ROPAKOL-982068 format. One record per residue (C-alpha): residue number from 1; x, y, z. Coordinates in nm, 4 decimals, padded with zeros to 6 digits. Layout:
REM ROPAKOL-982068
+-----+----------+----------+----------+
!   n !       px !       py !       pz !
+-----+----------+----------+----------+
! NUM !        X !        Y !        Z !
...
+-----+----------+----------+----------+
//
This chain:
REM ROPAKOL-982068
+-----+----------+----------+----------+
!   n !       px !       py !       pz !
+-----+----------+----------+----------+
!   1 ! -06.6783 !  01.0916 ! -09.1101 !
!   2 ! -06.9511 !  00.9938 ! -09.2906 !
!   3 ! -07.0049 !  01.2815 ! -09.4747 !
!   4 ! -06.6451 !  01.2437 ! -09.6121 !
!   5 ! -06.7620 !  00.8727 ! -09.6766 !
!   6 ! -07.0440 !  01.0020 ! -09.8612 !
!   7 ! -06.8202 !  01.2511 ! -10.0611 !
!   8 ! -06.5775 !  01.0489 ! -10.1647 !
!   9 ! -06.7931 !  00.7658 ! -10.2484 !
!  10 ! -07.0348 !  01.0142 ! -10.4415 !
!  11 ! -06.7641 !  01.1751 ! -10.6372 !
!  12 ! -06.5899 !  00.8211 ! -10.7011 !
!  13 ! -06.9491 !  00.7524 ! -10.8824 !
!  14 ! -06.9621 !  01.0136 ! -11.0637 !
!  15 ! -06.6375 !  00.9864 ! -11.1690 !
!  16 ! -06.6742 !  00.6240 ! -11.2946 !
!  17 ! -07.0154 !  00.6769 ! -11.4543 !
!  18 ! -06.8409 !  00.9296 ! -11.6484 !
!  19 ! -06.5314 !  00.7170 ! -11.7817 !
!  20 ! -06.7489 !  00.4249 ! -11.8181 !
!  21 ! -06.9760 !  00.5860 ! -12.0276 !
!  22 ! -06.7245 !  00.7659 ! -12.2638 !
!  23 ! -06.4816 !  00.4226 ! -12.2284 !
!  24 ! -06.8080 !  00.3013 ! -12.3303 !
!  25 ! -06.9437 !  00.4980 ! -12.6377 !
!  26 ! -06.5641 !  00.4924 ! -12.7315 !
!  27 ! -06.5405 !  00.1424 ! -12.7580 !
!  28 ! -06.8588 !  00.0621 ! -12.9394 !
!  29 ! -06.7859 !  00.3380 ! -13.1898 !
!  30 ! -06.4388 !  00.1780 ! -13.2884 !
!  31 ! -06.6380 ! -00.1398 ! -13.2927 !
!  32 ! -06.9083 ! -00.0203 ! -13.5113 !
!  33 ! -06.6203 !  00.1476 ! -13.7116 !
!  34 ! -06.4329 ! -00.2230 ! -13.7213 !
!  35 ! -06.7032 ! -00.4235 ! -13.8500 !
!  36 ! -06.7973 ! -00.1424 ! -14.1033 !
!  37 ! -06.4671 ! -00.1396 ! -14.2252 !
!  38 ! -06.4442 ! -00.5056 ! -14.2519 !
!  39 ! -06.8000 ! -00.5352 ! -14.4167 !
!  40 ! -06.6782 ! -00.2663 ! -14.7060 !
!  41 ! -06.3650 ! -00.4940 ! -14.7857 !
!  42 ! -06.6495 ! -00.7681 ! -14.8689 !
!  43 ! -06.8473 ! -00.4929 ! -15.0623 !
!  44 ! -06.5867 ! -00.3957 ! -15.2351 !
!  45 ! -06.4764 ! -00.7317 ! -15.3739 !
!  46 ! -06.8385 ! -00.8212 ! -15.4760 !
!  47 ! -06.8295 ! -00.4985 ! -15.6507 !
!  48 ! -06.5208 ! -00.6039 ! -15.8065 !
!  49 ! -06.6868 ! -00.9269 ! -15.9172 !
!  50 ! -06.9172 ! -00.7568 ! -16.0561 !
!  51 ! -06.6710 ! -00.5435 ! -16.2681 !
!  52 ! -06.5616 ! -00.9056 ! -16.3990 !
!  53 ! -06.9094 ! -01.0003 ! -16.4891 !
!  54 ! -06.9216 ! -00.6652 ! -16.7580 !
!  55 ! -06.8279 ! -00.7972 ! -17.1099 !
!  56 ! -06.8533 ! -00.6726 ! -17.4495 !
!  57 ! -07.1486 ! -00.8702 ! -17.6514 !
!  58 ! -07.2963 ! -00.7852 ! -17.9799 !
!  59 ! -07.4647 ! -00.4953 ! -17.8679 !
!  60 ! -07.1977 ! -00.3513 ! -17.6841 !
!  61 ! -07.1465 ! -00.3939 ! -17.3035 !
!  62 ! -07.3446 ! -00.6777 ! -17.1234 !
!  63 ! -07.3431 ! -00.8675 ! -16.8030 !
!  64 ! -07.2517 ! -01.2025 ! -16.7726 !
!  65 ! -07.4991 ! -01.3775 ! -16.5102 !
!  66 ! -07.3236 ! -01.6726 ! -16.4614 !
!  67 ! -07.0480 ! -01.5015 ! -16.3098 !
!  68 ! -07.3296 ! -01.3386 ! -16.0468 !
!  69 ! -07.3769 ! -01.4769 ! -15.6994 !
!  70 ! -07.7201 ! -01.6163 ! -15.6759 !
!  71 ! -07.7989 ! -01.3953 ! -15.3711 !
!  72 ! -07.8240 ! -01.1313 ! -15.6153 !
!  73 ! -08.1156 ! -01.3358 ! -15.7688 !
!  74 ! -08.3472 ! -01.4003 ! -15.4930 !
!  75 ! -08.6047 ! -01.1228 ! -15.3731 !
!  76 ! -08.5237 ! -00.8896 ! -15.0921 !
!  77 ! -08.2186 ! -01.1578 ! -14.9881 !
!  78 ! -08.0207 ! -00.8897 ! -14.8745 !
!  79 ! -07.7597 ! -00.8268 ! -15.1092 !
!  80 ! -07.8367 ! -00.5879 ! -15.4110 !
!  81 ! -07.6304 ! -00.3609 ! -15.6766 !
!  82 ! -07.6771 ! -00.1090 ! -15.9395 !
!  83 ! -07.4604 ! -00.0233 ! -16.2104 !
!  84 ! -07.4880 !  00.2898 ! -16.4268 !
!  85 ! -07.2663 !  00.3666 ! -16.7220 !
!  86 ! -07.3538 !  00.5746 ! -17.0012 !
!  87 ! -07.5902 !  00.3690 ! -17.2218 !
!  88 ! -07.8386 !  00.2891 ! -16.9109 !
!  89 ! -07.8319 !  00.0764 ! -16.5829 !
!  90 ! -07.8818 ! -00.2665 ! -16.4532 !
!  91 ! -08.0002 ! -00.3575 ! -16.1257 !
!  92 ! -08.0214 ! -00.7158 ! -15.9445 !
!  93 ! -08.2832 ! -00.9251 ! -15.9068 !
!  94 ! -08.3133 ! -00.9263 ! -15.5951 !
!  95 ! -08.4384 ! -00.5771 ! -15.6218 !
!  96 ! -08.7304 ! -00.7222 ! -15.7142 !
!  97 ! -08.9389 ! -00.4044 ! -15.8724 !
!  98 ! -08.7800 ! -00.1811 ! -15.6077 !
!  99 ! -08.5388 !  00.1066 ! -15.7162 !
! 100 ! -08.2153 !  00.1248 ! -15.5107 !
! 101 ! -08.1174 !  00.4880 ! -15.5307 !
! 102 ! -07.7627 !  00.5356 ! -15.6183 !
! 103 ! -07.5250 !  00.7345 ! -15.3773 !
! 104 ! -07.4199 !  01.0655 ! -15.4627 !
! 105 ! -07.0137 !  00.9975 ! -15.4010 !
! 106 ! -06.8340 !  00.7240 ! -15.4392 !
! 107 ! -06.7500 !  00.5422 ! -15.1080 !
! 108 ! -06.9540 !  00.3664 ! -14.8214 !
! 109 ! -07.2766 !  00.5101 ! -14.7320 !
! 110 ! -07.5138 !  00.3916 ! -14.4005 !
! 111 ! -07.9084 !  00.4970 ! -14.3437 !
! 112 ! -08.0691 !  00.3787 ! -14.6704 !
! 113 ! -08.3831 !  00.1957 ! -14.6687 !
! 114 ! -08.5283 ! -00.0356 ! -14.8523 !
! 115 ! -08.7929 ! -00.2877 ! -14.9041 !
! 116 ! -09.1494 ! -00.3366 ! -14.6719 !
! 117 ! -08.9418 ! -00.4319 ! -14.4372 !
! 118 ! -08.7438 ! -00.1168 ! -14.4199 !
! 119 ! -08.4360 ! -00.3195 ! -14.4122 !
! 120 ! -08.1119 ! -00.0777 ! -14.3255 !
! 121 ! -07.8522 ! -00.0932 ! -14.6534 !
! 122 ! -07.4760 ! -00.0253 ! -14.6020 !
! 123 ! -07.3767 !  00.0614 ! -14.9541 !
! 124 ! -07.0457 !  00.0839 ! -15.1252 !
! 125 ! -07.0236 !  00.3102 ! -15.4389 !
! 126 ! -06.6771 !  00.2196 ! -15.6732 !
! 127 ! -06.6303 !  00.4435 ! -16.0003 !
! 128 ! -06.4396 !  00.2132 ! -16.2571 !
! 129 ! -06.3840 !  00.2304 ! -16.6554 !
! 130 ! -06.4180 ! -00.0925 ! -16.8170 !
! 131 ! -06.3931 ! -00.0882 ! -17.1623 !
! 132 ! -06.3695 !  00.2301 ! -17.2563 !
! 133 ! -06.6767 !  00.3352 ! -17.0520 !
! 134 ! -06.7067 !  00.5099 ! -16.6913 !
! 135 ! -06.9060 !  00.2534 ! -16.5210 !
! 136 ! -07.0183 !  00.3264 ! -16.1486 !
! 137 ! -07.1387 !  00.0130 ! -15.9472 !
! 138 ! -07.3346 !  00.0369 ! -15.6161 !
! 139 ! -07.3039 ! -00.2619 ! -15.3768 !
! 140 ! -07.5660 ! -00.2886 ! -15.0917 !
! 141 ! -07.6042 ! -00.5436 ! -14.7988 !
! 142 ! -07.8909 ! -00.5239 ! -14.5587 !
! 143 ! -07.6861 ! -00.4298 ! -14.2123 !
! 144 ! -08.0606 ! -00.4885 ! -13.9834 !
! 145 ! -07.9248 ! -00.8293 ! -13.8321 !
! 146 ! -07.5507 ! -00.6837 ! -13.8221 !
! 147 ! -07.7099 ! -00.3794 ! -13.6348 !
! 148 ! -07.9905 ! -00.6053 ! -13.4269 !
! 149 ! -07.6750 ! -00.7872 ! -13.3121 !
! 150 ! -07.4899 ! -00.4993 ! -13.1979 !
! 151 ! -07.7826 ! -00.3527 ! -13.0406 !
! 152 ! -07.8370 ! -00.6245 ! -12.8168 !
! 153 ! -07.4434 ! -00.6771 ! -12.7786 !
! 154 ! -07.4812 ! -00.2699 ! -12.6516 !
! 155 ! -07.7646 ! -00.4097 ! -12.4203 !
! 156 ! -07.5454 ! -00.7009 ! -12.2355 !
! 157 ! -07.2570 ! -00.4770 ! -12.2046 !
! 158 ! -07.4462 ! -00.2419 ! -12.0560 !
! 159 ! -07.6030 ! -00.4929 ! -11.7964 !
! 160 ! -07.2600 ! -00.5926 ! -11.7457 !
! 161 ! -07.0774 ! -00.2737 ! -11.6669 !
! 162 ! -07.3779 ! -00.1989 ! -11.4345 !
! 163 ! -07.2504 ! -00.5122 ! -11.2261 !
! 164 ! -06.9031 ! -00.4526 ! -11.3060 !
! 165 ! -07.0181 ! -00.0785 ! -11.1367 !
! 166 ! -07.2071 ! -00.2100 ! -10.8330 !
! 167 ! -06.9565 ! -00.4359 ! -10.7392 !
! 168 ! -06.6554 ! -00.1489 ! -10.7894 !
! 169 ! -06.8524 !  00.0501 ! -10.5559 !
! 170 ! -06.8963 ! -00.2122 ! -10.2973 !
! 171 ! -06.5131 ! -00.2757 ! -10.2967 !
! 172 ! -06.4404 !  00.0951 ! -10.2969 !
! 173 ! -06.7162 !  00.1293 ! -09.9873 !
! 174 ! -06.5065 ! -00.1486 ! -09.7881 !
! 175 ! -06.1989 !  00.0171 ! -09.9080 !
! 176 ! -06.2921 !  00.3651 ! -09.7798 !
! 177 ! -06.4225 !  00.2631 ! -09.4891 !
! 178 ! -06.1304 !  00.0668 ! -09.3858 !
! 179 ! -05.8970 !  00.3460 ! -09.4663 !
! 180 ! -06.1005 !  00.5967 ! -09.2745 !
! 181 ! -06.1394 !  00.3697 ! -08.9317 !
! 182 ! -05.8346 !  00.4759 ! -08.8109 !
! 183 ! -05.9744 !  00.8454 ! -08.8258 !
! 184 ! -06.3441 !  00.7709 ! -08.6759 !
! 185 ! -06.1031 !  00.6071 ! -08.3961 !
! 186 ! -05.9250 !  00.9198 ! -08.3377 !
! 187 ! -06.2297 !  01.1237 ! -08.3441 !
! 188 ! -06.4119 !  00.8733 ! -08.0719 !
! 189 ! -06.0951 !  00.9173 ! -07.8756 !
! 190 ! -06.1464 !  01.3214 ! -07.8866 !
! 191 ! -06.4896 !  01.2691 ! -07.7992 !
! 192 ! -06.4016 !  01.0779 ! -07.4801 !
! 193 ! -06.1299 !  01.3425 ! -07.4325 !
! 194 ! -06.3892 !  01.6163 ! -07.4002 !
! 195 ! -06.6239 !  01.3510 ! -07.1715 !
! 196 ! -06.3045 !  01.3241 ! -06.9327 !
! 197 ! -06.2582 !  00.9215 ! -07.0306 !
! 198 ! -05.9129 !  00.9561 ! -07.1439 !
! 199 ! -05.6290 !  01.2584 ! -07.1040 !
! 200 ! -05.4187 !  01.1022 ! -07.4088 !
! 201 ! -05.4870 !  01.0128 ! -07.7985 !
! 202 ! -05.3600 !  00.6374 ! -07.8500 !
! 203 ! -05.0130 !  00.6877 ! -08.0478 !
! 204 ! -05.0498 !  00.3196 ! -08.2583 !
! 205 ! -05.2341 !  00.5035 ! -08.5515 !
! 206 ! -05.0980 !  00.4702 ! -08.8746 !
! 207 ! -04.8089 !  00.6762 ! -09.0551 !
! 208 ! -05.0049 !  00.9577 ! -09.1896 !
! 209 ! -05.1797 !  01.0402 ! -08.8375 !
! 210 ! -04.8830 !  01.0017 ! -08.6138 !
! 211 ! -04.7788 !  01.3673 ! -08.6584 !
! 212 ! -05.1397 !  01.5007 ! -08.5730 !
! 213 ! -05.1605 !  01.2696 ! -08.2774 !
! 214 ! -04.8515 !  01.3856 ! -08.1122 !
! 215 ! -04.9344 !  01.7437 ! -08.1868 !
! 216 ! -05.2909 !  01.6882 ! -08.0043 !
! 217 ! -05.0823 !  01.4999 ! -07.6994 !
! 218 ! -04.8475 !  01.7527 ! -07.6631 !
! 219 ! -05.1321 !  02.0442 ! -07.6887 !
! 220 ! -05.2860 !  01.8727 ! -07.3743 !
! 221 ! -04.9839 !  01.7846 ! -07.2079 !
! 222 ! -04.8775 !  02.1470 ! -07.2142 !
! 223 ! -05.1839 !  02.2523 ! -07.1697 !
! 224 ! -05.2521 !  02.0851 ! -06.8332 !
! 225 ! -04.9203 !  02.1901 ! -06.6798 !
! 226 ! -04.9263 !  02.5116 ! -06.7698 !
! 227 ! -05.3139 !  02.5181 ! -06.5779 !
! 228 ! -05.1528 !  02.3339 ! -06.3144 !
! 229 ! -04.8630 !  02.5877 ! -06.3006 !
! 230 ! -05.1060 !  02.9165 ! -06.3061 !
! 231 ! -05.3291 !  02.7228 ! -06.0449 !
! 232 ! -05.0233 !  02.5865 ! -05.8394 !
! 233 ! -04.8876 !  02.9738 ! -05.7847 !
! 234 ! -05.2393 !  03.1707 ! -05.7312 !
! 235 ! -05.2894 !  02.9219 ! -05.4643 !
! 236 ! -04.9608 !  02.9830 ! -05.3488 !
! 237 ! -05.0364 !  03.3235 ! -05.3768 !
! 238 ! -05.3254 !  03.3474 ! -05.1935 !
! 239 ! -05.1959 !  03.1565 ! -04.9194 !
! 240 ! -04.9062 !  03.3852 ! -04.9020 !
! 241 ! -05.1152 !  03.7079 ! -04.8844 !
! 242 ! -05.3780 !  03.5719 ! -04.6209 !
! 243 ! -05.2004 !  03.6132 ! -04.3070 !
! 244 ! -05.0916 !  03.9817 ! -04.3812 !
! 245 ! -05.4174 !  04.0425 ! -04.5253 !
! 246 ! -05.5834 !  03.8975 ! -04.1955 !
! 247 ! -05.3190 !  04.1240 ! -03.9769 !
! 248 ! -05.4044 !  04.4212 ! -04.1722 !
! 249 ! -05.7577 !  04.3316 ! -04.0820 !
! 250 ! -05.6772 !  04.2727 ! -03.7421 !
! 251 ! -05.5171 !  04.6595 ! -03.7258 !
! 252 ! -05.8138 !  04.8317 ! -03.9103 !
! 253 ! -06.0381 !  04.7159 ! -03.6176 !
! 254 ! -05.7692 !  04.8000 ! -03.3584 !
! 255 ! -05.7979 !  05.0294 ! -03.0678 !
! 256 ! -05.4941 !  05.2243 ! -03.2401 !
! 257 ! -05.6927 !  05.3994 ! -03.4909 !
! 258 ! -06.0166 !  05.4455 ! -03.2571 !
! 259 ! -05.9132 !  05.8390 ! -03.3051 !
! 260 ! -05.9507 !  05.7788 ! -03.6640 !
! 261 ! -06.2413 !  05.6632 ! -03.7639 !
! 262 ! -06.2804 !  05.7940 ! -04.1252 !
! 263 ! -05.9519 !  05.6840 ! -04.2024 !
! 264 ! -06.0281 !  05.3329 ! -04.0074 !
! 265 ! -06.3999 !  05.2437 ! -04.2067 !
! 266 ! -06.1614 !  05.3349 ! -04.5540 !
! 267 ! -05.9052 !  05.0851 ! -04.4219 !
! 268 ! -06.0960 !  04.8216 ! -04.3425 !
! 269 ! -06.3521 !  04.8753 ! -04.6643 !
! 270 ! -06.0185 !  04.8277 ! -04.9008 !
! 271 ! -05.8708 !  04.5582 ! -04.7508 !
! 272 ! -06.2256 !  04.3670 ! -04.7956 !
! 273 ! -06.2202 !  04.4289 ! -05.1408 !
! 274 ! -05.8685 !  04.2941 ! -05.2013 !
! 275 ! -05.9834 !  04.0026 ! -04.9725 !
! 276 ! -06.3349 !  03.9342 ! -05.1932 !
! 277 ! -06.1310 !  04.0021 ! -05.5371 !
! 278 ! -05.8157 !  03.7895 ! -05.3591 !
! 279 ! -06.0909 !  03.5118 ! -05.3478 !
! 280 ! -06.2683 !  03.5896 ! -05.6415 !
! 281 ! -05.9836 !  03.5297 ! -05.8389 !
! 282 ! -05.8410 !  03.2308 ! -05.7063 !
! 283 ! -06.2265 !  03.0692 ! -05.7463 !
! 284 ! -06.2064 !  03.1176 ! -06.1200 !
! 285 ! -05.8440 !  03.0241 ! -06.0896 !
! 286 ! -06.0107 !  02.6672 ! -05.9828 !
! 287 ! -06.2586 !  02.6795 ! -06.2692 !
! 288 ! -06.0085 !  02.6993 ! -06.5080 !
! 289 ! -05.9935 !  02.3378 ! -06.5042 !
! 290 ! -06.2606 !  02.3387 ! -06.7188 !
! 291 ! -06.0153 !  02.3412 ! -07.0367 !
! 292 ! -05.8528 !  02.0063 ! -06.9596 !
! 293 ! -06.0505 !  01.6705 ! -06.9721 !
! 294 ! -06.2452 !  01.6368 ! -06.6601 !
! 295 ! -06.5280 !  01.3830 ! -06.5991 !
! 296 ! -06.9055 !  01.4473 ! -06.7091 !
! 297 ! -07.1967 !  01.5502 ! -06.4466 !
! 298 ! -07.3710 !  01.2146 ! -06.4110 !
! 299 ! -07.7080 !  01.3473 ! -06.2894 !
! 300 ! -07.8420 !  00.9549 ! -06.2552 !
! 301 ! -07.5481 !  00.8842 ! -06.0314 !
! 302 ! -07.4519 !  01.1914 ! -05.8486 !
! 303 ! -07.7908 !  01.3659 ! -05.7605 !
! 304 ! -07.9719 !  01.0770 ! -05.5690 !
! 305 ! -07.6291 !  01.0639 ! -05.3133 !
! 306 ! -07.6306 !  01.4870 ! -05.2753 !
! 307 ! -08.0474 !  01.4679 ! -05.2552 !
! 308 ! -08.0382 !  01.2244 ! -04.9854 !
! 309 ! -07.7810 !  01.4180 ! -04.7847 !
! 310 ! -07.9283 !  01.7810 ! -04.7909 !
! 311 ! -08.2788 !  01.5519 ! -04.7043 !
! 312 ! -08.0893 !  01.3979 ! -04.3453 !
! 313 ! -07.9436 !  01.7891 ! -04.2871 !
! 314 ! -08.2857 !  01.9588 ! -04.3287 !
! 315 ! -08.5085 !  01.6967 ! -04.1661 !
! 316 ! -08.7479 !  01.4614 ! -04.2795 !
! 317 ! -09.0062 !  01.7320 ! -04.3142 !
! 318 ! -08.8886 !  01.8153 ! -04.6152 !
! 319 ! -08.9675 !  01.6893 ! -04.9365 !
! 320 ! -08.7264 !  01.7178 ! -05.2163 !
! 321 ! -08.7692 !  01.5804 ! -05.5873 !
! 322 ! -08.6140 !  01.5949 ! -05.8886 !
! 323 ! -08.7587 !  01.6009 ! -06.2960 !
! 324 ! -08.4312 !  01.5279 ! -06.4566 !
! 325 ! -08.4509 !  01.3071 ! -06.8219 !
! 326 ! -08.2854 !  00.9503 ! -06.7430 !
! 327 ! -07.8957 !  00.9288 ! -06.8256 !
! 328 ! -07.8357 !  01.2917 ! -06.8581 !
! 329 ! -07.4847 !  01.3744 ! -06.8574 !
! 330 ! -07.3549 !  01.7687 ! -06.7969 !
! 331 ! -07.0415 !  01.8589 ! -07.0068 !
! 332 ! -06.8841 !  02.0244 ! -06.6677 !
! 333 ! -06.6302 !  01.9199 ! -06.4014 !
! 334 ! -06.8020 !  01.6695 ! -06.1392 !
! 335 ! -06.6990 !  01.8607 ! -05.8479 !
! 336 ! -06.7570 !  02.2265 ! -05.9507 !
! 337 ! -07.1373 !  02.1435 ! -06.0343 !
! 338 ! -07.1749 !  01.9670 ! -05.6538 !
! 339 ! -07.0477 !  02.2580 ! -05.5500 !
! 340 ! -07.2977 !  02.4668 ! -05.7668 !
! 341 ! -07.6041 !  02.2440 ! -05.7184 !
! 342 ! -07.5137 !  02.1941 ! -05.3260 !
! 343 ! -07.4893 !  02.5727 ! -05.2392 !
! 344 ! -07.8069 !  02.6211 ! -05.4661 !
! 345 ! -08.0452 !  02.3157 ! -05.3049 !
! 346 ! -07.8749 !  02.4180 ! -04.9637 !
! 347 ! -08.0033 !  02.7816 ! -04.9490 !
! 348 ! -08.3538 !  02.6363 ! -05.0858 !
! 349 ! -08.3719 !  02.4177 ! -04.8153 !
! 350 ! -08.3213 !  02.6647 ! -04.5408 !
! 351 ! -08.5634 !  02.8837 ! -04.6622 !
! 352 ! -08.8129 !  02.6530 ! -04.8380 !
! 353 ! -09.1546 !  02.5393 ! -04.5775 !
! 354 ! -09.2073 !  02.1849 ! -04.6868 !
! 355 ! -09.0721 !  02.1478 ! -05.0543 !
! 356 ! -08.7903 !  02.1763 ! -05.3377 !
! 357 ! -08.7468 !  02.0931 ! -05.6534 !
! 358 ! -08.4640 !  02.0741 ! -05.9012 !
! 359 ! -08.5044 !  02.0759 ! -06.2792 !
! 360 ! -08.2830 !  02.0062 ! -06.5343 !
! 361 ! -08.3265 !  02.0313 ! -06.9035 !
! 362 ! -08.1108 !  01.9663 ! -07.2106 !
! 363 ! -08.2075 !  02.2187 ! -07.5081 !
! 364 ! -08.0661 !  02.2752 ! -07.8266 !
! 365 ! -07.8285 !  02.5946 ! -07.7452 !
! 366 ! -07.7943 !  02.5231 ! -07.3866 !
! 367 ! -07.8878 !  02.3519 ! -07.0454 !
! 368 ! -08.1635 !  02.4994 ! -06.8407 !
! 369 ! -08.1333 !  02.4059 ! -06.4673 !
! 370 ! -08.4309 !  02.5445 ! -06.2038 !
! 371 ! -08.4097 !  02.5259 ! -05.8045 !
! 372 ! -08.7384 !  02.5831 ! -05.6957 !
! 373 ! -08.8798 !  02.6163 ! -05.3278 !
! 374 ! -09.1841 !  02.7060 ! -05.1189 !
! 375 ! -09.0693 !  02.9604 ! -04.8748 !
! 376 ! -09.0736 !  03.3477 ! -04.8754 !
! 377 ! -08.8870 !  03.4048 ! -05.1869 !
! 378 ! -08.7648 !  03.7721 ! -05.2314 !
! 379 ! -08.9542 !  04.0701 ! -05.3922 !
! 380 ! -08.8860 !  04.1505 ! -05.7566 !
! 381 ! -08.7402 !  04.4801 ! -05.6614 !
! 382 ! -08.4745 !  04.3242 ! -05.4400 !
! 383 ! -08.3900 !  04.0532 ! -05.7045 !
! 384 ! -08.2185 !  04.2782 ! -05.9479 !
! 385 ! -08.0511 !  04.4788 ! -05.6137 !
! 386 ! -07.9036 !  04.0903 ! -05.5359 !
! 387 ! -07.8112 !  04.0396 ! -05.8677 !
! 388 ! -07.6594 !  04.3776 ! -05.9677 !
! 389 ! -07.3964 !  04.3713 ! -05.6762 !
! 390 ! -07.0469 !  04.3359 ! -05.7363 !
! 391 ! -06.9546 !  04.1067 ! -05.4129 !
! 392 ! -07.0835 !  03.8185 ! -05.2545 !
! 393 ! -07.4712 !  03.8049 ! -05.2301 !
! 394 ! -07.5659 !  03.6319 ! -04.9247 !
! 395 ! -07.3789 !  03.9482 ! -04.7358 !
! 396 ! -07.5888 !  04.2178 ! -04.8483 !
! 397 ! -07.9477 !  04.1203 ! -04.8679 !
! 398 ! -08.0955 !  04.0960 ! -04.5071 !
! 399 ! -08.3102 !  03.8181 ! -04.4026 !
! 400 ! -08.2094 !  03.6039 ! -04.7264 !
! 401 ! -07.9095 !  03.3829 ! -04.6599 !
! 402 ! -07.8394 !  03.2454 ! -05.0403 !
! 403 ! -07.5379 !  03.2314 ! -05.0352 !
! 404 ! -07.4778 !  03.2516 ! -05.4129 !
! 405 ! -07.1462 !  03.4386 ! -05.4647 !
! 406 ! -06.9737 !  03.0907 ! -05.5718 !
! 407 ! -07.2697 !  02.9848 ! -05.7951 !
! 408 ! -07.2306 !  03.3252 ! -05.9658 !
! 409 ! -06.8827 !  03.2912 ! -06.0215 !
! 410 ! -06.9027 !  02.9169 ! -06.1543 !
! 411 ! -07.1923 !  03.0569 ! -06.4066 !
! 412 ! -07.0181 !  03.3393 ! -06.5053 !
! 413 ! -06.6965 !  03.1185 ! -06.5895 !
! 414 ! -06.8767 !  02.8879 ! -06.8012 !
! 415 ! -07.0721 !  03.1907 ! -06.9845 !
! 416 ! -07.3737 !  03.1408 ! -06.8256 !
! 417 ! -07.6593 !  03.3462 ! -06.7229 !
! 418 ! -07.8594 !  03.3222 ! -06.3466 !
! 419 ! -08.1796 !  03.4660 ! -06.2633 !
! 420 ! -08.3938 !  03.4966 ! -06.0075 !
! 421 ! -08.7747 !  03.4328 ! -06.0997 !
! 422 ! -09.0954 !  03.3800 ! -05.8768 !
! 423 ! -09.1236 !  03.0014 ! -05.8207 !
! 424 ! -09.4595 !  02.7790 ! -05.9514 !
! 425 ! -09.4379 !  02.6725 ! -05.5674 !
! 426 ! -09.4678 !  03.0371 ! -05.4829 !
! 427 ! -09.1175 !  03.1013 ! -05.3218 !
! 428 ! -08.7936 !  03.1421 ! -05.4968 !
! 429 ! -08.6768 !  03.0162 ! -05.8429 !
! 430 ! -08.3157 !  03.0252 ! -05.8968 !
! 431 ! -08.3034 !  02.9874 ! -06.3234 !
! 432 ! -07.9869 !  02.8968 ! -06.4577 !
! 433 ! -07.8853 !  02.8750 ! -06.8539 !
! 434 ! -07.5450 !  02.7408 ! -06.9278 !
! 435 ! -07.4115 !  02.7257 ! -07.3377 !
! 436 ! -07.3925 !  02.3597 ! -07.4515 !
! 437 ! -07.0373 !  02.4554 ! -07.4937 !
! 438 ! -06.8579 !  02.5764 ! -07.2413 !
! 439 ! -06.6115 !  02.9170 ! -07.3039 !
+-----+----------+----------+----------+
//
């Protein structure tokens, strides 16, 4: 959810910055263009006034200085003109001893500099005919104060734009957070489903999420109902077959087949395999309940009671200890884990001399469970043989009542791996690796 908020924020920032820069640049360009058009109007009026000041004198064309503005008489006043005609040219006194270059074409021109202070000029050249002569009048105005003011306005506008951008981002963050809050609640409820703290999602959600929540709740209900019916059907089947199997086993052991020892042995062997396979599949059906939301196994709450019970069963001379991180939760059904750990610890207590240790460690990809004892252990060659057998292990190893059949079924159902190793205490170590996500 945070990544969605981050992507939305970054996307909005990029859009706002891009649109803001385009609008700011366009606005400044339009403002400056409008300002230049306004100044151009004033310069055109000045050029027309200068045109009117041209009169016919005794020696030809003359400039009547009485009609010229006093701004053109002060040196570097910021207002200049230049008049070019066939007989020569006139320059304003404000130019002093500087020469203002005449633009190459009529119209408004920018970028010309003049004077020791580098005044930026805005020049308008206009061509006329006066008293039968072609006259070119160039009127200039110092554009530096205007440009400086324009730059200050740019800086102020930029500052105001940044403040507005920050304000918009804060408001956007608040809006996005509030808008995504229902999704965040749905995510938390789904996590609670996984932890077994609820069995359905709340239906009080925005209209846009109602179809999604309804479908998830329907799927949960359908899955729970299907698994319940499947497990009930398998249970009924097991109970229905249990009695006929017991009868057949009894017949296989009866005196009626004493004259057919080979048939008797084969019949008993096949019936025992059917019975074990049936028990295994019924056990897998029970373990399928992990697909439903179930309570997690709280190590702090469950392990002390389990170890205390085993200690009372096996006597005070046996030391039972655990090495588990505080607050560790295992994402599997409580009853199944109690059965798994109970079988392993009970067998370890049976064969231990004085000490049994339980260790549980959470790793990035899986959980590791170790049950160690200081008993006689199992030879390394026998360990592989024990784990490779297809039926219950406690019925196959003489002298080692390990009772690992149900444990093996649980571990396989969860997609884990079980190994028998040499314990640091000198006896047997049962090592189990369970993936973080149950299959």
